[in-house]
N, C-alpha and C positions, 0 to 999 in steps of 0.2 A: 504494499499499499504506499503510495507516495504521500509526501506532506500535503500536497494540494488536495488529495482525496480525504485525508484525515481531518484537515482543517479547511473546508471549502470556503469559509468566509475570510479569505486572506486579506481582504481590503482593510485598510487601517481603521480601527474602531476608536482611536483616540491616542493621545500622548499621555504617558504615565512617567512621573518622576519617581524613581526608586532610590531611597536613601537608606544605606546600610553600610556599616564599616567592614563587613565581611565580604570579600570579593566573591567567594563561592556562593553566597546567598544572592548577591546581585546577579551573578551569571545564571543561576538557576531561575530566578525571577525573570530575567531578560529572555531566556529561552521559552519559558512557559507563556509569558505575555506576548512575545513575538509570534509564537505559534497560534495564539488566539486572535492575532490581528492588531495588536497594540504596538505603537512606536514607543520605545523605552529610552529614557534619559537616565543616566546613572550618576549618583553622588556617593562618596565614601563617608561623609559625615554632614552634620548640619550646616557647617560653613560652606562646603562645596554645593550643597543644595540651594542655599540662599544665593550664592554667586550664580549658579545655573539659572535660577528663576529670574534674576536681574539681568541676565545676558540676552541680548537681542529681543526677540518677541516671544521668548519661552513663557513668560507669565500669561500671555494671551493664548498660547497654544497648548499649555498643559491642562489636561482634563481631570487628573487625579494625582495624588501623591501617596505613595506607600512608604512609611517611615518607621525605622527602628527607633528604640528609645535610648539604649545605652551605647553611646559612641564618643569618640574623642573630640577635642576642640569644642564645638557646639553640639550638645547632646540633643536627642530627639524632642524632649519636652520644650527646650528653648527654641528649637527650630520650628516646632509646631505652633508655638505661641506667635512667632514671627509670621508664619504662613497665615494664621487666622487673622492677624492684624492687617497685614499687607495685601493678602489675596483671599479674602473671606469667602469668595464663591467657589474656590477650588476645594473639592472634597479631599480630606486627609484620612487615610486608613493607617492605623498603627499595626505593625507586625513585629512582635517582640518575643523573645524567648524567656522573659522574666515576668511571671504572673504577679501582679500587684493590684489588688482590688481598689485600693485608695487611689493609685495612679490612674487606673482605668476610669474611675469615676471623675477624677479631676480632668482628664483628657476629654471625656464626653462633655463635661461642662463647658470647655473652651471651644467645643464645636467639632470634635473628631467624629467622623462618620461611623467608624467601627473600630474595635480594639480586638485584634486577632493574636492568638498565641502560636508560636512556632512549636512543632510543625503544623502547618495548615494544609488541608487537602487542596489540590489544584481546583477542584470543582467549587469548593466553598470560597476560595480567594477570588476566582473569576466571577462568581455570582455577586459577591460584595462589590467588587470593582465595577462590574457592569452597571449595577444600580447607581453607584456614585457617578460614573461617567455620564450615564443617561440624565441624571438630575442636573449635572453641570451643563451639559449640552442644551438641555431645555431652558435653563436659566440664562445661558449666554444668548440663546436664540431670541429671547425677549427683547434684547437690546440691539439686535441686528436688523436693520430695515431692508 
């Protein structure tokens, strides 16, 4: 079976910024999301993510952010607070290996779309991501004449 047969909807479904300090996690997510038709932008920590969003027209083109919490330089909580302040319409999905109920509640209060624990199934991640991207595309469509 060819990749085109397994993933017939190879057209781009949106752009996703993946923020994780582990290169292997970013690679796995890039492959998974690319096969599902998403364009992936990668960042190794919160600082790289903020720089990536501020670069060119990325802030206008990114449809969702998947962000880890524990990272060097600028961690996920600070990066997410920045995203919610500067880019409030872009849905943010936390993907972390550290279960913390208090942190999950705090992140949901600042506007995180979902809080997922590693490992997550491909199907669940894609379902959550699809809902986030669809809501962002609908929101963005309200302002495009």
